[in-house]
PADO-988567 format. One line per field, with one value per residue (C-alpha): x, y, z. Coordinates in Angstrom, 2 decimals. Each point is the difference from the previous one (the first is absolute). Example, Ala and Ser with C-alpha at 12.3 -4.5 7.8 and 13.67 -1.06 7.14 Angstrom:
east = (12.30/1.37)
north = (-4.50/3.44)
up = (7.80/-0.66)
! end
This chain:
east = (52.85/-0.79/2.88/0.81/0.95/-1.68/0.00/3.45/-1.36/-1.26/1.73/1.06/0.06/-0.19/-2.61/0.39/-3.44/-1.90/3.04/1.14/1.54/-2.07/1.62/-1.88/0.11/-2.10/-0.41/-2.39/-2.42/-3.70/-2.32/1.86/-0.33/1.67/0.79/0.33/1.37/-0.52/1.88/2.35/0.76/1.08/-0.94/1.94/-3.11/-1.63/2.67/-2.12/-3.02/2.16/1.26/-3.59/-1.45/2.93/-1.13/-2.68/0.33/2.49/0.84/1.30/1.32/1.22/1.29/-2.06/1.50/2.58/-0.14/2.06/2.46/-1.96/1.51/-0.64/-1.36/-0.91/-3.63/-2.79/-1.33/-3.66/-1.62/-1.32/3.59/1.07/-2.79/1.81/3.12/-1.94/-1.25/3.52/1.38/-2.68/0.66/3.69/-0.84/-2.51/-2.89/-3.39/-2.21/0.63/-1.55/1.02/0.79/0.82/0.67/0.05/1.24/0.05/-3.82/0.04/2.34/-1.98/-3.31/1.38/1.20/-3.30/-2.00/2.09/0.70/-3.02/0.46/3.40/-1.24/-1.80/-0.44/1.08/0.89/0.48/1.34/-0.35/0.27/-2.55/0.00/0.42/-3.27/-2.07/-2.84/0.75/3.43/-0.48/-1.04/2.92/2.39/-1.11/1.48/3.00/1.89/0.24/2.02/2.67/-2.29/0.91/3.55/2.65/2.25/3.75/0.10/-1.76/2.41/2.92/-1.64/-0.23/3.32/2.03/-3.02/-2.06/-0.41/-1.38/-2.50/-1.16/-0.28/-2.84/-2.09/0.99/-0.95/-3.12/-1.63/0.67/-2.38/3.10/3.14/2.34/-1.20/1.73/3.37/3.26/1.55/-2.79/0.32/3.73/-0.50/-2.50/1.78/3.11/-2.03/-1.70/3.41/1.10/0.54/-3.33/-2.14/-1.47/-0.63/-1.90/-2.03/-1.02/-0.93/-2.33/-2.05/0.37/-1.75/-3.19/-1.84/0.57/-0.84/-3.35/-0.78/0.97/-1.96/-3.17/0.36/0.46/-3.19/-1.99/0.88/-1.48/0.77/2.53/-1.75/2.55/-0.43/1.53/1.01/0.34/1.99/0.61/2.00/-2.33/1.72/0.35/-2.42/-1.94/-3.37/0.44/2.16/-3.02/-2.15/2.56/0.35/-3.76/0.23/2.47/-0.85/-3.21/1.04/1.58/0.61/1.01/2.92/1.43/3.37/-0.40/2.45/1.74/0.49/1.19/3.11/-1.85/2.97/1.95/-2.86/-2.01/1.55/-1.66/-3.53/0.90/1.45/-2.94/-2.58/1.74/0.47/-3.65/-1.16/2.42/-0.89/-3.77/-1.77/-2.67)
north = (29.22/1.68/1.97/0.92/3.63/2.47/3.72/1.51/2.48/-2.78/-0.14/-3.23/-0.38/-2.68/0.81/-1.54/-0.64/-2.55/-2.17/-0.31/2.05/0.64/0.76/2.90/1.80/3.15/3.00/2.14/2.66/0.03/-2.33/-2.94/-3.57/-3.02/-3.07/-3.40/-3.09/-3.70/-3.29/-0.87/3.67/3.15/3.66/-0.04/-1.43/3.43/1.97/0.62/1.03/2.25/1.78/0.67/0.99/2.22/2.52/1.19/-2.07/-0.41/-3.69/-2.20/-3.46/-2.25/-3.52/-1.94/-1.12/-2.72/0.35/1.74/2.42/0.42/-1.59/-3.65/-0.25/-3.37/0.89/2.50/-1.42/0.07/2.69/1.93/0.60/0.90/2.57/1.78/-0.08/2.08/2.43/0.57/0.47/2.56/1.85/0.17/1.36/2.45/-1.38/0.04/-1.62/-2.03/-2.17/-3.67/-2.18/-3.57/-3.41/-3.54/0.02/3.78/-0.24/-1.63/2.58/2.80/-1.30/-0.25/3.59/1.30/-1.83/1.40/3.47/0.75/3.75/-0.30/-1.76/1.97/-2.65/-3.64/-2.25/-3.73/-2.22/-3.77/-1.69/-0.89/1.10/-2.62/-0.66/2.15/-1.36/-3.35/-0.33/-3.61/-1.05/1.86/-1.92/-3.26/1.04/-2.33/2.86/1.61/-2.82/2.52/1.65/-2.86/-0.62/1.29/-0.66/-0.58/-3.19/1.71/2.91/-2.41/-1.61/3.28/1.51/0.63/-1.02/3.15/0.44/-3.54/0.57/3.40/-1.10/-2.28/3.02/2.21/-2.78/-1.43/3.33/1.62/-0.10/0.34/-0.97/1.45/3.49/-0.40/0.67/-1.81/3.26/0.49/-3.59/0.38/3.34/-1.32/-3.33/1.90/2.06/-3.10/-1.66/2.70/-1.28/-0.35/0.80/-3.45/-0.40/3.28/-1.12/-3.23/1.94/2.26/-3.11/-1.59/3.05/-0.58/-1.78/2.96/2.39/-1.76/0.47/3.67/0.64/-1.50/2.32/2.97/-0.93/-0.19/3.66/0.87/0.11/2.32/3.20/1.47/-0.73/-3.37/-1.33/-3.80/-1.14/-3.53/-1.36/-1.42/-3.40/0.14/1.38/2.12/1.20/-2.12/2.78/2.32/-2.79/-0.50/3.69/0.53/-1.97/2.55/3.34/1.90/1.90/-2.54/0.48/-2.93/-0.18/-2.77/0.22/-1.68/-2.57/-0.32/-2.48/0.91/1.98/3.04/2.39/-2.49/-1.34/3.15/3.08/2.45/-1.07/-0.25/3.51/1.45/-1.66/1.10/3.56/0.33/-1.12/2.19/3.03/-0.45/2.64/-2.29)
up = (-29.97/3.29/1.43/3.58/-0.56/2.33/-0.82/0.53/2.54/2.29/3.35/1.67/3.75/2.68/2.64/3.46/1.47/2.07/0.67/-3.60/-2.83/-3.13/-3.35/-1.62/-3.34/-0.32/-2.22/-2.01/1.22/0.73/1.92/1.53/-1.23/1.62/-2.16/1.74/-1.74/0.72/0.06/-2.85/-0.64/1.86/-0.26/-3.28/-1.71/0.21/-1.91/-3.15/2.08/2.17/-3.12/-1.11/3.36/1.01/-2.63/2.44/3.18/2.81/-0.51/2.81/-0.91/2.77/0.43/2.52/3.31/-0.65/-3.77/-2.66/1.61/3.23/3.10/0.82/3.55/1.49/0.62/-0.41/-3.27/0.96/-2.08/2.98/1.11/-3.54/-0.15/2.83/-2.20/-2.53/2.63/1.30/-3.50/-0.87/3.25/-0.86/-3.47/1.55/-2.04/1.76/-2.64/-3.14/-2.65/0.15/-3.02/0.97/-1.56/1.43/3.63/-0.29/-0.08/3.42/1.52/-1.63/1.33/3.54/-0.32/-1.44/2.69/2.86/-1.43/-2.23/0.39/-1.73/-3.18/-2.70/-2.73/-0.05/-2.96/0.70/-2.77/-0.45/3.38/2.69/3.62/2.74/1.78/-2.36/-2.13/-1.68/1.62/1.13/-3.51/-1.57/2.26/-1.64/-3.36/-0.59/-1.68/3.44/1.58/0.95/2.57/2.37/-1.18/2.38/2.93/0.38/-2.08/-2.90/0.27/-0.32/-3.03/-1.91/1.15/-3.15/-2.10/0.39/-3.75/-0.41/2.79/-1.22/-3.64/1.09/1.03/-2.92/-2.42/1.64/0.81/-3.38/-2.93/-2.19/1.96/-2.63/0.95/3.37/-1.58/0.61/1.19/2.56/1.21/0.52/1.73/2.53/0.51/1.15/2.47/1.40/0.39/2.47/3.55/1.79/-3.04/-0.60/3.73/-0.05/-3.00/1.69/3.11/-2.00/-0.82/3.44/1.46/-2.02/2.84/2.31/-2.84/-0.44/3.70/-0.17/-3.20/1.43/2.96/-2.33/-1.88/3.25/0.56/-3.41/-3.69/-1.60/-1.06/-2.43/-3.75/-0.88/-3.41/0.00/-3.03/-1.25/-2.90/-2.65/0.20/3.78/2.63/-2.49/1.33/3.14/1.44/0.18/1.46/2.78/0.80/0.31/3.25/1.37/-1.67/-0.72/-3.16/-2.36/-3.72/-2.20/-2.41/-2.18/-1.76/-3.40/-1.34/3.35/2.78/3.47/-0.99/-1.28/-0.23/-2.11/-2.11/-0.75/1.61/-2.37/0.93/3.68/0.18/-1.94/2.27/3.19/-1.20/-1.08/3.44/1.95/-2.11/0.44/2.05/1.45)
! end
């Protein structure tokens, strides 16, 4: 079972930036790497990878705006705004450049950051989620499994209030190759975090911003493709090789990776292969 224990030497701090407060855990020494989570989880998902990378990297793990233990503002959930959250956090930590490793909605925030601050990103790993407005986005939206992209608003928030675990189980089950690998302990852990005041509202707002994100991403692509090395990773039973196909619309140096025997929840379903693939890419010289 995946645990949520970060290295004991990691420091925890809340960074005020860009009109919000971001919960950050960081530690280790060496080149910096920033880990960004997605919906249905928090930065806690990265604990095993943080343990591995902290041996020779400065690792920064943060909860996205409105999620986990970060503050819950009413707005600012478009990914262009959240990219500025990252910039402010890195400035506070006195980090000029970093690798990015991202999953799910973290991919979208990471792309907005890399597109606006390319000089601050050395290598970029995106895992198992598309980017609004990029490549086959309109076709992806037709997938009935993605009904939640357009589910939100005050009535929906009232429907799920007190039933966060029921709502989240749907995603943990439907997007897993083997649902049992998303442990009961992990489900309870995340359900409690998503039951915090404002957390479900923030989650819905992440999806509600997709239309604006698509507009912003198309503008980013007009300016040019990302030039830094990109590793596009899909779960074998989820996006698979499609991740690399998507990223070739937005980046010029794309390598392809597939996590075997895994659906969307790569750190729960096959953490060993995921950590090994990420480390190999980050450690590469070219």
